C-alpha positions, -999 to 999 in steps of 0.1 A, spaced: -557 3 -893 -555 4 -855 -571 30 -833 -551 48 -806 -563 68 -776 -545 100 -765 -550 109 -729 -535 142 -718 -525 149 -682 -509 178 -664 -506 191 -628 -540 209 -630 -558 191 -658 -567 157 -673 -584 149 -705 -593 113 -714 -597 104 -751 -629 84 -754 -630 83 -792 -595 77 -803 -579 82 -837 -569 58 -864 -531 57 -871 -512 35 -894 -487 23 -868 -471 31 -835 -449 56 -853 -480 74 -866 -493 74 -831 -461 90 -819 -465 117 -846 -500 124 -834 -489 125 -798 -463 151 -807 -489 172 -825 -512 170 -795 -484 179 -771 -476 209 -792 -512 221 -792 -514 218 -754 -482 237 -749 -493 265 -774 -527 268 -756 -510 271 -722 -486 297 -736 -515 317 -750 -531 317 -715 -498 326 -700 -499 295 -678 -465 283 -689 -463 249 -672 -453 221 -694 -453 194 -669 -475 165 -679 -477 140 -706 -497 124 -735 -503 88 -727 -510 67 -758 -531 35 -755 -538 9 -782 -572 -6 -790 -569 -29 -760 -563 2 -738 -527 -9 -731 -502 20 -728 -479 19 -757 -462 53 -752 -460 81 -727 -447 114 -742 -438 142 -719 -454 176 -729 -419 191 -728 -410 170 -758 -431 194 -779 -406 221 -772 -377 203 -789 
């Protein structure tokens, strides 16, 4: 199964995924990206720094961007 990398960016932070996660497909990577976005939004709400600008950028094994998911998508 392919490995995907989930890089998270916002106005005041950036986290680069150096390890990646194995997902069955691009759809599985989308589900993981939604989960990550939800976690980021929850953490920011807990800290009362409600800013959901930013995104989760998903790269494939060749480090090509296959998906960019806005953090705000986690609120839908």
